[in-house]
All heavy atoms as an XYZ file, in Angstrom:
891
protein
N       0.845     -1.194      0.006
C      -0.002      0.001     -0.007
C       0.874      1.248      0.001
O       1.813      1.351      0.774
C      -0.902     -0.028      1.220
C      -1.881      1.097      1.315
S      -3.271      0.732      0.261
C      -4.282      2.119      0.604
N       0.577      2.188     -0.858
C       1.363      3.421     -0.920
C       0.776      4.427      0.041
O      -0.306      4.270      0.570
C       1.383      3.957     -2.345
C       0.049      4.561     -2.736
O      -0.270      5.653     -2.280
N      -0.730      3.884     -3.525
N       1.505      5.507      0.272
C       0.992      6.569      1.123
C       0.963      7.896      0.374
O       1.180      8.944      0.953
C       1.836      6.667      2.416
C       3.305      6.928      2.127
O       3.719      6.956      0.979
N       4.087      7.083      3.163
N       0.670      7.839     -0.901
C       0.601      9.002     -1.767
C      -0.679      9.771     -1.460
O      -1.730      9.200     -1.252
C       0.608      8.555     -3.237
C       0.930      9.590     -4.282
C       2.339     10.134     -4.113
C       0.787      8.999     -5.671
N      -0.531     11.085     -1.378
C      -1.676     11.947     -1.091
C      -1.950     12.833     -2.316
O      -1.100     13.029     -3.166
C      -1.389     12.799      0.120
C      -1.178     11.968      1.386
C      -1.124     12.815      2.607
C      -0.887     12.044      3.871
N      -1.331     10.714      3.980
N      -3.159     13.374     -2.354
C      -3.574     14.198     -3.492
C      -2.598     15.364     -3.734
O      -2.242     15.637     -4.859
C      -5.010     14.748     -3.264
C      -5.360     15.817     -4.257
C      -6.023     13.615     -3.329
N      -2.156     16.015     -2.677
C      -1.232     17.149     -2.843
C       0.121     16.733     -3.402
O       0.832     17.544     -3.991
C      -1.054     17.898     -1.545
C      -0.304     17.133     -0.463
C      -0.178     17.912      0.831
O      -0.427     19.132      0.832
O       0.172     17.302      1.839
N       0.512     15.461     -3.257
C       1.787     14.974     -3.752
C       1.850     14.946     -5.291
O       2.934     14.965     -5.858
C       2.089     13.568     -3.221
C       2.237     13.526     -1.713
O       2.618     14.571     -1.126
O       1.959     12.465     -1.137
N       0.695     14.889     -5.929
C       0.656     14.784     -7.377
C       1.387     15.948     -8.049
O       2.086     15.769     -9.040
C      -0.785     14.730     -7.890
C      -1.617     13.558     -7.423
C      -3.071     13.693     -7.890
C      -1.026     12.241     -7.881
N       1.247     17.133     -7.487
C       1.865     18.314     -8.088
C       3.378     18.296     -7.995
O       4.055     19.032     -8.696
C       1.300     19.599     -7.464
C       1.656     19.764     -6.016
C       1.003     21.013     -5.452
C       1.334     21.101     -3.974
N       0.651     22.201     -3.325
N       3.933     17.433     -7.139
C       5.380     17.365     -6.956
C       6.106     16.550     -8.029
O       7.314     16.716     -8.206
C       5.724     16.797     -5.578
C       5.225     17.671     -4.451
O       5.166     18.883     -4.596
N       4.842     17.062     -3.350
N       5.412     15.673     -8.705
C       6.089     14.851     -9.721
C       5.371     14.812    -11.070
O       5.945     14.364    -12.041
C       6.284     13.421     -9.189
C       5.018     12.651     -8.986
C       4.457     11.929    -10.020
C       4.390     12.660     -7.753
C       3.280     11.240     -9.831
C       3.245     11.955     -7.554
C       2.660     11.235     -8.587
N       4.159     15.255    -11.130
C       3.411     15.244    -12.378
C       3.390     16.661    -12.922
O       2.937     17.579    -12.240
C       1.983     14.767    -12.121
C       1.081     14.510    -13.314
C       1.617     13.354    -14.157
C      -0.323     14.171    -12.833
N       3.931     16.868    -14.139
C       3.923     18.216    -14.694
C       2.489     18.628    -15.022
O       1.943     18.246    -16.042
C       4.781     18.120    -15.932
C       4.759     16.679    -16.314
C       4.493     15.907    -15.061
N       1.898     19.393    -14.100
C       0.499     19.732    -14.303
C       0.164     21.062    -13.655
O       0.911     21.585    -12.847
C      -0.402     18.637    -13.735
S      -0.169     18.362    -11.982
N      -0.983     21.548    -14.076
C      -1.549     22.733    -13.481
C      -2.686     22.246    -12.602
O      -3.571     21.530    -13.060
C      -2.091     23.657    -14.572
C      -2.777     24.870    -14.025
C      -3.407     25.680    -15.136
C      -4.217     26.799    -14.499
N      -5.204     27.340    -15.392
N      -2.643     22.623    -11.360
C      -3.730     22.236    -10.473
C      -4.874     23.224    -10.682
O      -4.660     24.425    -10.724
C      -3.251     22.186     -9.028
C      -3.583     23.397     -8.229
C      -2.892     23.475     -6.889
O      -1.768     22.978     -6.738
O      -3.488     24.058     -6.017
N      -6.051     22.698    -10.852
C      -7.221     23.566    -10.952
C      -7.837     23.747     -9.568
O      -8.351     24.795     -9.254
C      -8.264     22.950    -11.870
S      -7.758     23.002    -13.584
N      -7.750     22.704     -8.764
C      -8.332     22.761     -7.441
C      -7.906     21.529     -6.640
O      -7.966     20.414     -7.148
C      -9.865     22.785     -7.554
C     -10.555     22.712     -6.227
C     -10.533     23.791     -5.355
C     -11.192     21.557     -5.833
C     -11.160     23.706     -4.119
C     -11.822     21.478     -4.599
C     -11.806     22.549     -3.743
N      -7.440     21.735     -5.422
C      -7.137     20.615     -4.527
C      -8.171     20.675     -3.405
O      -8.197     21.593     -2.617
C      -5.715     20.691     -3.945
C      -4.685     20.538     -5.067
C      -5.517     19.586     -2.927
C      -3.266     20.587     -4.615
N      -9.047     19.662     -3.383
C     -10.139     19.627     -2.426
C      -9.664     19.245     -1.030
O      -9.899     19.978     -0.062
C     -11.205     18.672     -2.899
N      -9.027     18.113     -0.939
C      -8.548     17.601      0.351
C      -7.099     17.180      0.186
O      -6.813     16.057     -0.197
C      -9.406     16.394      0.779
C     -10.876     16.727      0.966
C     -11.720     15.488      1.249
O     -11.210     14.512      1.827
O     -12.889     15.514      0.861
N      -6.166     18.090      0.467
C      -4.747     17.844      0.198
C      -4.192     16.557      0.805
O      -3.334     15.905      0.219
C      -4.032     19.051      0.786
C      -5.073     20.095      0.901
C      -6.386     19.397      1.075
N      -4.666     16.190      1.989
C      -4.126     15.014      2.679
C      -4.897     13.741      2.391
O      -4.620     12.707      3.004
C      -4.062     15.278      4.179
C      -3.044     16.330      4.513
O      -1.948     16.329      3.968
N      -3.398     17.249      5.375
N      -5.831     13.791      1.478
C      -6.596     12.576      1.133
C      -5.682     11.614      0.362
O      -4.977     12.000     -0.562
C      -7.789     12.960      0.266
C      -8.699     11.794     -0.024
C      -9.961     12.253     -0.715
N     -10.785     11.123     -1.083
C     -11.912     11.224     -1.744
N     -12.384     12.412     -2.100
N     -12.614     10.160     -2.048
N      -5.673     10.379      0.789
C      -4.842      9.366      0.128
C      -5.412      8.988     -1.225
O      -6.612      9.094     -1.452
C      -4.758      8.116      1.007
S      -3.778      8.374      2.494
N      -4.527      8.567     -2.107
C      -4.952      8.049     -3.394
C      -4.564      6.581     -3.459
O      -3.510      6.163     -2.957
C      -4.351      8.827     -4.586
C      -4.909     10.231     -4.623
C      -2.850      8.911     -4.510
N      -5.456      5.756     -4.016
C      -5.275      4.305     -3.935
C      -4.881      3.631     -5.242
O      -4.160      2.647     -5.243
C      -6.565      3.666     -3.421
O      -7.619      3.919     -4.360
N      -5.344      4.165     -6.374
C      -5.149      3.472     -7.638
C      -5.411      4.420     -8.800
O      -5.819      5.564     -8.605
C      -6.102      2.269     -7.724
O      -7.452      2.733     -7.593
N      -5.172      3.903     -9.991
C      -5.370      4.685    -11.229
C      -6.442      3.994    -12.058
O      -6.386      2.794    -12.276
C      -4.102      4.706    -12.087
C      -2.878      5.068    -11.277
C      -4.274      5.635    -13.287
C      -1.580      4.646    -11.920
N      -7.395      4.769    -12.510
C      -8.385      4.278    -13.471
C      -8.352      5.228    -14.661
O      -8.747      6.383    -14.548
C      -9.772      4.245    -12.836
S     -11.064      3.665    -13.974
N      -7.846      4.746    -15.781
C      -7.705      5.574    -16.971
C      -8.693      5.137    -18.033
O      -8.649      3.998    -18.491
C      -6.268      5.470    -17.507
N      -9.595      6.061    -18.407
C     -10.570      5.732    -19.412
C     -11.319      7.004    -19.849
O     -11.444      7.947    -19.075
C     -11.588      4.721    -18.879
O     -12.512      4.384    -19.890
N     -11.811      6.960    -21.066
C     -12.710      8.010    -21.569
C     -14.143      7.553    -21.549
O     -15.057      8.305    -21.885
C     -12.310      8.437    -22.979
C     -10.954      9.100    -23.012
O     -10.560      9.695    -21.994
O     -10.269      9.028    -24.049
N     -14.356      6.293    -21.150
C     -15.703      5.735    -21.037
C     -16.123      5.728    -19.567
O     -15.592      4.929    -18.784
C     -15.749      4.316    -21.603
C     -15.390      4.151    -23.066
C     -15.257      2.671    -23.403
C     -16.441      4.810    -23.919
N     -17.030      6.577    -19.199
C     -17.423      6.665    -17.798
C     -18.159      5.404    -17.332
O     -18.093      5.056    -16.151
C     -18.258      7.917    -17.531
C     -17.459      9.215    -17.695
S     -16.006      9.344    -16.609
C     -14.645      9.120    -17.756
N     -18.772      4.684    -18.249
C     -19.390      3.407    -17.863
C     -18.313      2.411    -17.419
O     -18.530      1.629    -16.487
C     -20.211      2.821    -19.031
O     -19.401      2.639    -20.169
N     -17.186      2.465    -18.052
C     -16.047      1.618    -17.648
C     -15.481      2.044    -16.306
O     -15.156      1.223    -15.460
C     -14.966      1.689    -18.732
C     -13.836      0.717    -18.550
C     -12.903      0.732    -19.741
O     -12.012      1.613    -19.767
O     -13.086     -0.109    -20.644
N     -15.389      3.334    -16.090
C     -14.916      3.857    -14.803
C     -15.825      3.378    -13.683
O     -15.353      2.952    -12.628
C     -14.823      5.396    -14.833
C     -14.535      5.942    -13.437
C     -13.767      5.877    -15.815
N     -17.123      3.400    -13.910
C     -18.077      2.934    -12.892
C     -17.836      1.461    -12.520
O     -18.056      1.061    -11.389
C     -19.506      3.119    -13.378
C     -20.017      4.556    -13.388
C     -21.356      4.636    -14.103
C     -20.131      5.123    -11.982
N     -17.397      0.684    -13.489
C     -17.167     -0.742    -13.246
C     -15.860     -1.048    -12.532
O     -15.777     -1.971    -11.739
C     -17.181     -1.508    -14.569
C     -18.541     -1.690    -15.238
C     -18.359     -2.292    -16.619
C     -19.426     -2.564    -14.378
N     -14.809     -0.284    -12.835
C     -13.491     -0.685    -12.328
C     -12.837      0.253    -11.317
O     -11.910     -0.150    -10.633
C     -12.503     -0.939    -13.486
C     -12.237      0.333    -14.286
C     -12.976     -2.068    -14.369
C     -11.174      0.194    -15.338
N     -13.293      1.501    -11.220
C     -12.644      2.446    -10.301
C     -12.848      2.033     -8.853
O     -13.859      1.402     -8.512
C     -13.188      3.838    -10.546
N     -11.879      2.402     -8.019
C     -11.948      2.126     -6.596
C     -12.066      3.434     -5.828
O     -11.615      4.474     -6.294
C     -10.714      1.373     -6.115
C     -10.586     -0.011     -6.688
C      -9.310     -0.693     -6.212
O      -8.413     -0.078     -5.672
N      -9.247     -1.990     -6.442
N     -12.608      3.343     -4.629
C     -12.682      4.496     -3.750
C     -11.288      5.075     -3.536
O     -10.320      4.338     -3.407
C     -13.283      4.080     -2.403
C     -13.441      5.230     -1.459
C     -14.051      4.795     -0.148
C     -14.135      6.007      0.752
N     -14.598      5.690      2.076
N     -11.189      6.390     -3.546
C      -9.950      7.148     -3.360
C      -8.991      6.996     -4.534
O      -7.829      7.345     -4.429
C      -9.256      6.762     -2.056
C     -10.076      7.140     -0.832
O     -10.759      8.175     -0.870
O     -10.037      6.389      0.159
N      -9.457      6.506     -5.656
C      -8.625      6.395     -6.843
C      -8.506      7.705     -7.594
O      -9.175      8.698     -7.274
N      -7.675      7.675     -8.610
C      -7.493      8.819     -9.513
C      -8.085      8.408    -10.858
O      -7.754      7.344    -11.394
C      -6.017      9.180     -9.691
C      -5.396      9.581     -8.372
C      -5.855     10.289    -10.729
C      -3.886      9.758     -8.452
N      -8.923      9.270    -11.411
C      -9.448      9.033    -12.770
C      -8.605      9.871    -13.710
O      -8.447     11.083    -13.533
C     -10.925      9.448    -12.849
C     -11.783      8.585    -11.926
C     -11.408      9.336    -14.315
C     -13.230      9.039    -11.798
N      -8.025      9.205    -14.714
C      -7.228      9.883    -15.731
C      -8.025      9.795    -17.025
O      -8.396      8.709    -17.466
C      -5.845      9.196    -15.911
C      -5.040      9.922    -16.969
C      -5.107      9.152    -14.585
N      -8.317     10.953    -17.623
C      -9.224     10.955    -18.782
C      -9.016     12.142    -19.712
O      -8.447     13.161    -19.321
C     -10.704     10.926    -18.283
O     -11.570     10.722    -19.388
C     -11.081     12.203    -17.560
N      -9.498     11.968    -20.932
C      -9.589     13.030    -21.927
C     -10.997     13.635    -21.951
O     -11.217     14.654    -22.575
C      -9.371     12.451    -23.336
C      -7.939     12.163    -23.649
O      -7.123     13.077    -23.773
N      -7.602     10.885    -23.799
N     -11.942     12.947    -21.319
C     -13.355     13.319    -21.416
C     -13.641     14.544    -20.569
O     -13.582     14.506    -19.343
C     -14.253     12.161    -20.977
C     -15.743     12.364    -21.205
C     -16.057     12.525    -22.698
C     -16.506     11.197    -20.633
N     -14.011     15.600    -21.225
C     -14.198     16.903    -20.567
C     -15.664     17.276    -20.562
O     -16.144     17.989    -21.445
C     -13.360     17.946    -21.302
C     -13.138     19.275    -20.605
C     -12.364     19.083    -19.307
C     -12.398     20.217    -21.493
N     -16.408     16.747    -19.586
C     -17.791     17.165    -19.410
C     -18.231     16.922    -17.971
O     -17.515     16.290    -17.198
C     -18.746     16.496    -20.428
C     -18.841     15.006    -20.265
O     -18.870     14.494    -19.163
N     -18.912     14.310    -21.389
N     -19.392     17.401    -17.645
C     -19.887     17.337    -16.278
C     -20.079     15.898    -15.804
O     -19.981     15.610    -14.616
C     -21.182     18.188    -16.133
C     -21.390     18.596    -14.668
C     -22.376     17.467    -16.681
C     -20.495     19.694    -14.207
N     -20.331     14.975    -16.736
C     -20.522     13.578    -16.364
C     -19.256     12.957    -15.788
O     -19.324     12.039    -14.969
C     -21.003     12.755    -17.559
C     -22.441     13.037    -17.939
C     -23.396     13.011    -16.769
O     -23.992     14.011    -16.400
N     -23.553     11.851    -16.162
N     -18.114     13.493    -16.139
C     -16.860     13.004    -15.565
C     -16.832     13.308    -14.071
O     -16.454     12.449    -13.265
C     -15.665     13.654    -16.278
O     -15.743     13.403    -17.674
C     -14.336     13.116    -15.737
N     -17.274     14.497    -13.694
C     -17.322     14.856    -12.282
C     -18.362     14.004    -11.561
O     -18.135     13.501    -10.460
C     -17.635     16.362    -12.102
C     -16.716     17.244    -12.954
C     -17.587     16.737    -10.621
C     -15.245     17.144    -12.639
N     -19.525     13.828    -12.171
C     -20.600     13.036    -11.573
C     -20.129     11.582    -11.363
O     -20.415     10.970    -10.337
C     -21.836     13.048    -12.447
C     -22.510     14.396    -12.527
C     -23.286     14.667    -11.287
N     -24.031     15.929    -11.436
C     -24.322     16.702    -10.419
N     -23.965     16.376     -9.197
N     -24.994     17.798    -10.614
N     -19.413     11.048    -12.321
C     -18.898      9.679    -12.192
C     -17.884      9.606    -11.050
O     -17.908      8.668    -10.247
C     -18.264      9.218    -13.512
O     -19.239      9.298    -14.544
C     -17.720      7.796    -13.422
N     -17.017     10.583    -10.961
C     -16.030     10.621     -9.870
C     -16.708     10.674     -8.517
O     -16.255     10.041     -7.564
C     -15.104     11.815    -10.059
N     -17.811     11.400     -8.436
C     -18.607     11.421     -7.182
C     -19.091     10.015     -6.826
O     -18.967      9.586     -5.698
C     -19.848     12.293     -7.359
C     -19.665     13.755     -7.302
C     -20.989     14.487     -7.528
O     -21.778     14.121     -8.436
O     -21.235     15.433     -6.766
N     -19.639      9.349     -7.818
C     -20.227      8.028     -7.594
C     -19.212      6.990     -7.117
O     -19.526      6.143     -6.299
C     -20.959      7.547     -8.839
C     -22.190      8.395     -9.147
S     -22.945      8.008    -10.721
C     -23.582      6.386    -10.401
N     -18.007      7.041     -7.666
C     -16.978      6.057     -7.290
C     -16.109      6.547     -6.121
O     -15.192      5.854     -5.710
C     -16.093      5.641     -8.495
C     -16.938      5.035     -9.585
C     -15.273      6.803     -9.005
N     -16.407      7.743     -5.621
C     -15.691      8.359     -4.498
C     -14.198      8.528     -4.818
O     -13.331      8.192     -4.012
C     -15.899      7.565     -3.211
C     -17.372      7.486     -2.807
C     -17.550      6.697     -1.522
O     -16.993      7.111     -0.481
O     -18.267      5.674     -1.582
N     -13.914      9.035     -6.015
C     -12.540      9.282     -6.434
C     -11.909     10.423     -5.641
O     -12.598     11.341     -5.218
C     -12.505      9.613     -7.938
N     -10.611     10.351     -5.465
C      -9.862     11.430     -4.805
C      -9.605     12.580     -5.747
O      -9.602     13.730     -5.345
C      -8.512     10.922     -4.303
O      -8.664      9.998     -3.262
N      -9.333     12.236     -7.024
C      -8.929     13.265     -7.983
C      -9.229     12.825     -9.407
O      -9.367     11.651     -9.694
C      -7.432     13.546     -7.844
N      -9.279     13.843    -10.259
C      -9.378     13.627    -11.697
C      -8.209     14.360    -12.333
O      -7.913     15.493    -11.989
C     -10.690     14.221    -12.289
C     -11.908     13.597    -11.646
C     -10.710     14.042    -13.817
C     -13.218     14.296    -11.979
N      -7.527     13.675    -13.232
C      -6.447     14.315    -14.010
C      -6.922     14.340    -15.460
O      -7.142     13.298    -16.078
C      -5.114     13.559    -13.892
C      -4.669     13.506    -12.445
C      -4.060     14.225    -14.779
C      -3.419     12.649    -12.201
N      -7.089     15.546    -15.994
C      -7.420     15.717    -17.387
C      -6.132     15.799    -18.181
O      -5.259     16.615    -17.847
C      -8.282     16.976    -17.600
C      -9.665     16.862    -17.018
C      -9.971     17.493    -15.830
C     -10.633     16.094    -17.646
C     -11.247     17.384    -15.268
C     -11.907     15.984    -17.108
C     -12.203     16.615    -15.915
N      -5.996     14.968    -19.178
C      -4.762     14.919    -19.971
C      -4.880     15.722    -21.259
O      -5.930     16.199    -21.618
C      -4.381     13.432    -20.278
C      -4.076     12.683    -18.991
C      -5.494     12.712    -21.042
N      -3.713     15.863    -21.912
C      -3.599     16.606    -23.163
C      -4.058     18.065    -23.049
O      -4.589     18.640    -23.993
C      -4.336     15.907    -24.286
C      -3.814     14.532    -24.611
C      -4.391     14.024    -25.919
N      -3.874     12.705    -26.203
C      -2.685     12.448    -26.745
N      -1.871     13.410    -27.028
N      -2.304     11.214    -26.974
N      -3.874     18.630    -21.860
C      -4.151     20.062    -21.655
C      -5.624     20.441    -21.646
O      -5.957     21.625    -21.709
N      -6.497     19.469    -21.510
C      -7.927     19.763    -21.507
C      -8.305     20.429    -20.186
O      -8.079     19.889    -19.121
C      -8.746     18.468    -21.669
C      -8.339     17.681    -22.895
C      -9.478     17.581    -23.860
C      -8.980     16.970    -25.155
N      -9.682     15.792    -25.528
N      -8.908     21.623    -20.278
C      -9.214     22.414    -19.103
C     -10.718     22.333    -18.790
O     -11.546     22.599    -19.652
C      -8.811     23.857    -19.309
C      -7.309     23.982    -19.435
C      -6.871     25.406    -19.602
C      -5.363     25.428    -19.639
N      -4.815     26.093    -20.779
N     -11.058     21.982    -17.562
C     -12.461     21.896    -17.174
C     -13.140     23.250    -17.137
O     -12.484     24.276    -16.924
C     -12.426     21.278    -15.776
C     -11.082     21.622    -15.250
C     -10.159     21.680    -16.438
N     -14.423     23.237    -17.326
C     -15.223     24.468    -17.259
C     -15.359     24.920    -15.810
O     -15.128     24.148    -14.883
C     -16.623     24.254    -17.850
O     -17.326     23.319    -17.008
C     -16.566     23.759    -19.284
N     -15.782     26.140    -15.641
C     -16.026     26.691    -14.318
C     -17.077     25.845    -13.583
O     -16.956     25.574    -12.389
C     -16.470     28.146    -14.440
C     -16.601     28.888    -13.154
C     -16.944     30.326    -13.407
C     -16.984     31.084    -12.097
N     -17.268     32.502    -12.288
N     -18.113     25.443    -14.302
C     -19.161     24.597    -13.729
C     -18.609     23.275    -13.210
O     -18.969     22.809    -12.125
C     -20.238     24.342    -14.792
C     -21.366     23.454    -14.325
C     -22.344     23.090    -15.432
O     -21.969     23.120    -16.629
O     -23.473     22.746    -15.082
N     -17.705     22.669    -13.978
C     -17.087     21.408    -13.565
C     -16.257     21.579    -12.291
O     -16.330     20.772    -11.367
C     -16.215     20.857    -14.698
C     -17.003     20.392    -15.897
S     -15.937     20.002    -17.307
C     -15.152     18.518    -16.709
N     -15.480     22.651    -12.253
C     -14.639     22.909    -11.072
C     -15.514     23.159     -9.841
O     -15.221     22.654     -8.751
C     -13.676     24.083    -11.325
C     -12.931     24.477    -10.076
C     -12.690     23.742    -12.452
N     -16.586     23.914     -9.998
C     -17.484     24.194     -8.894
C     -18.120     22.909     -8.361
O     -18.195     22.698     -7.135
C     -18.583     25.184     -9.276
C     -18.066     26.599     -9.434
C     -17.361     27.131     -8.185
O     -17.905     26.991     -7.065
O     -16.242     27.664     -8.305
N     -18.543     22.015     -9.224
C     -19.121     20.747     -8.800
C     -18.083     19.873     -8.106
O     -18.364     19.251     -7.094
C     -19.735     20.007     -9.985
C     -20.412     18.672     -9.655
C     -21.520     18.859     -8.618
C     -20.970     18.052    -10.930
N     -16.855     19.874     -8.618
C     -15.774     19.115     -7.983
C     -15.499     19.645     -6.576
O     -15.303     18.867     -5.658
C     -14.528     19.162     -8.845
N     -15.504     20.963     -6.412
C     -15.281     21.565     -5.102
C     -16.336     21.088     -4.111
O     -16.029     20.689     -2.993
C     -15.326     23.091     -5.196
C     -14.097     23.711     -5.786
C     -14.231     25.225     -5.838
C     -13.018     25.857     -6.464
N     -13.115     27.323     -6.539
N     -17.570     21.123     -4.539
C     -18.690     20.705     -3.678
C     -18.582     19.214     -3.322
O     -19.020     18.785     -2.260
C     -20.014     20.961     -4.356
C     -20.395     22.414     -4.445
C     -21.706     22.590     -5.190
C     -21.994     24.062     -5.435
N     -23.154     24.262     -6.292
N     -17.987     18.452     -4.210
C     -17.899     17.005     -4.039
C     -16.586     16.553     -3.364
O     -16.415     15.357     -3.124
C     -18.021     16.313     -5.399
O     -19.218     16.682     -6.003
N     -15.691     17.474     -3.129
C     -14.427     17.124     -2.501
C     -13.464     16.378     -3.419
O     -12.652     15.576     -2.960
N     -13.558     16.644     -4.734
C     -12.708     15.969     -5.716
C     -11.694     16.977     -6.263
O     -12.059     18.038     -6.755
C     -13.565     15.402     -6.865
C     -14.566     14.385     -6.313
C     -12.675     14.782     -7.956
C     -15.660     14.049     -7.289
N     -10.435     16.625     -6.194
C      -9.378     17.495     -6.723
C      -9.277     17.345     -8.223
O      -9.548     16.268     -8.757
C      -8.027     17.121     -6.082
O      -8.091     17.296     -4.691
N      -8.879     18.431     -8.902
C      -8.744     18.410    -10.351
C      -7.376     18.936    -10.738
O      -6.938     19.993    -10.264
C      -9.835     19.287    -11.021
C     -11.214     18.711    -10.761
C      -9.571     19.404    -12.524
C     -12.337     19.486    -11.403
N      -6.725     18.174    -11.622
C      -5.459     18.573    -12.212
C      -5.587     18.513    -13.725
O      -6.362     17.746    -14.271
C      -4.346     17.617    -11.800
C      -3.907     17.741    -10.373
C      -4.484     16.980     -9.368
C      -2.876     18.597    -10.021
C      -4.069     17.075     -8.049
C      -2.442     18.698     -8.694
C      -3.044     17.925     -7.728
O      -2.613     18.016     -6.436
N      -4.745     19.321    -14.399
C      -4.646     19.291    -15.857
C      -3.168     19.113    -16.206
O      -2.318     19.791    -15.662
C      -5.173     20.623    -16.462
C      -4.935     20.655    -17.958
C      -6.636     20.825    -16.150
N      -2.889     18.187    -17.115
C      -1.529     17.998    -17.598
C      -1.520     18.006    -19.129
O      -2.505     17.635    -19.747
C      -0.918     16.674    -17.071
O       0.433     16.580    -17.515
C      -1.695     15.459    -17.529
N      -0.405     18.435    -19.670
C      -0.248     18.391    -21.144
C       0.179     17.011    -21.618
O       0.159     16.738    -22.809
C       0.795     19.447    -21.578
C       0.269     20.868    -21.445
O      -0.942     21.075    -21.540
O       1.096     21.786    -21.215
N       0.570     16.156    -20.689
C       0.982     14.807    -21.033
C      -0.223     13.996    -21.534
O      -1.361     14.296    -21.213
C       1.592     14.091    -19.814
C       2.804     14.773    -19.239
C       3.971     14.691    -20.134
C       5.204     15.311    -19.527
N       6.300     15.443    -20.436
N       0.063     12.938    -22.256
C      -0.984     12.024    -22.713
C      -1.369     11.055    -21.622
O      -0.733     10.990    -20.563
N      -2.389     10.287    -21.874
C      -2.905      9.350    -20.863
C      -1.873      8.297    -20.502
O      -1.663      8.004    -19.333
C      -4.188      8.680    -21.370
C      -4.884      7.867    -20.290
S      -6.425      7.102    -20.828
C      -7.452      8.510    -21.119
N      -1.231      7.695    -21.502
C      -0.258      6.634    -21.265
C       0.897      7.123    -20.392
O       1.265      6.491    -19.398
C       0.266      6.097    -22.605
C       1.227      4.967    -22.458
C       0.789      3.676    -22.220
C       2.586      5.193    -22.571
C       1.680      2.629    -22.094
C       3.505      4.148    -22.448
C       3.043      2.868    -22.205
N       1.462      8.252    -20.759
C       2.606      8.783    -19.987
C       2.184      9.192    -18.579
O       2.913      8.944    -17.610
C       3.211      9.987    -20.727
C       4.524     10.442    -20.147
C       5.219     11.503    -20.967
O       4.681     11.929    -22.010
O       6.317     11.895    -20.555
N       1.013      9.789    -18.434
C       0.515     10.176    -17.113
C       0.348      8.965    -16.223
O       0.792      8.964    -15.053
C      -0.834     10.944    -17.250
O      -0.620     12.108    -18.053
C      -1.376     11.331    -15.887
N      -0.254      7.920    -16.740
C      -0.442      6.692    -15.972
C       0.899      6.079    -15.580
O       1.058      5.578    -14.471
C      -1.282      5.681    -16.752
S      -3.008      6.180    -16.903
N       1.874      6.123    -16.503
C       3.200      5.602    -16.193
C       3.858      6.332    -15.051
O       4.470      5.727    -14.174
N       3.708      7.653    -15.005
C       4.276      8.432    -13.924
C       3.624      8.104    -12.595
O       4.274      8.046    -11.551
C       4.149      9.922    -14.247
C       4.962     10.332    -15.471
S       4.598     12.015    -15.986
C       5.841     12.868    -15.063
N       2.324      7.896    -12.599
C       1.594      7.540    -11.385
C       1.998      6.130    -10.915
O       2.176      5.874     -9.734
C       0.092      7.630    -11.611
C      -0.451      9.039    -11.883
C      -1.899      8.969    -12.379
C      -0.355      9.896    -10.640
N       2.118      5.228    -11.884
C       2.504      3.836    -11.595
C       3.879      3.795    -10.958
O       4.114      3.031     -9.998
C       2.457      3.013    -12.867
C       2.762      1.555    -12.678
C       1.794      0.686    -12.205
C       4.040      1.055    -12.964
C       2.081     -0.672    -12.019
C       4.324     -0.271    -12.784
C       3.354     -1.139    -12.310
O       3.633     -2.477    -12.115
N       4.810      4.609    -11.450
C       6.152      4.647    -10.881
C       6.148      5.080     -9.429
O       7.057      4.756     -8.691
C       7.022      5.640    -11.685
C       7.507      5.099    -13.005
C       8.354      6.093    -13.765
O       8.334      7.303    -13.436
O       9.029      5.656    -14.716
N       5.123      5.793     -9.020
C       5.010      6.238     -7.627
C       4.286      5.231     -6.741
O       3.977      5.514     -5.578
C       4.314      7.600     -7.557
C       5.111      8.721     -8.186
C       6.422      8.920     -7.475
C       7.248     10.003     -8.106
N       8.547     10.160     -7.496
N       3.981      4.065     -7.308
C       3.412      3.009     -6.481
C       1.932      2.783     -6.593
O       1.383      1.936     -5.886
N       1.252      3.525     -7.445
C      -0.187      3.305     -7.613
C      -0.458      2.149     -8.543
O       0.219      1.995     -9.551
C      -0.864      4.584     -8.168
C      -0.866      5.773     -7.224
C      -1.422      6.994     -7.936
C      -1.673      5.472     -5.975
N      -1.450      1.348     -8.211
C      -1.817      0.246     -9.076
C      -2.735      0.724    -10.181
O      -3.537      1.630    -10.011
C      -2.495     -0.868     -8.272
O      -3.681     -0.387     -7.676
N      -2.607      0.088    -11.331
C      -3.395      0.420    -12.517
C      -4.564     -0.573    -12.596
O      -4.341     -1.781    -12.629
C      -2.521      0.305    -13.754
C      -3.166      0.731    -15.008
S      -3.291      2.499    -15.041
C      -4.346      2.677    -16.438
N      -5.775     -0.065    -12.608
C      -6.952     -0.925    -12.710
C      -7.317     -1.132    -14.173
O      -7.354     -0.182    -14.932
C      -8.121     -0.295    -11.962
C      -7.866      0.002    -10.473
C      -9.034      0.741     -9.900
C      -7.599     -1.263     -9.703
N      -7.600     -2.359    -14.525
C      -8.004     -2.645    -15.905
C      -9.225     -3.535    -15.927
O      -9.558     -4.192    -14.991
C      -6.881     -3.330    -16.685
O      -6.486     -4.512    -16.001
C      -5.714     -2.408    -16.861
């Protein structure tokens, strides 16, 4: 089991933080997908969702699976509405210019398991 926290992501992942909800919240695993139906099936509580999908349903899905954070890849920036909903839900949001594969690799190197 790793002891990585949401705030630690900014220390090794080249990203712009949009919002950190609970800095000391632990992260458990990585779920990378653009299909939110797949995320609902495989994501774990306190996991990180890595995605290209930029819409409000991404935030709603993260709420349902009790994700710690969402990382939007390829520089996709969430709307103000998305950030506000994430704040209310206690979900941190990051944006990186890296692609999904590279982002997941960086998280995996820090000890997070990849869910498939």
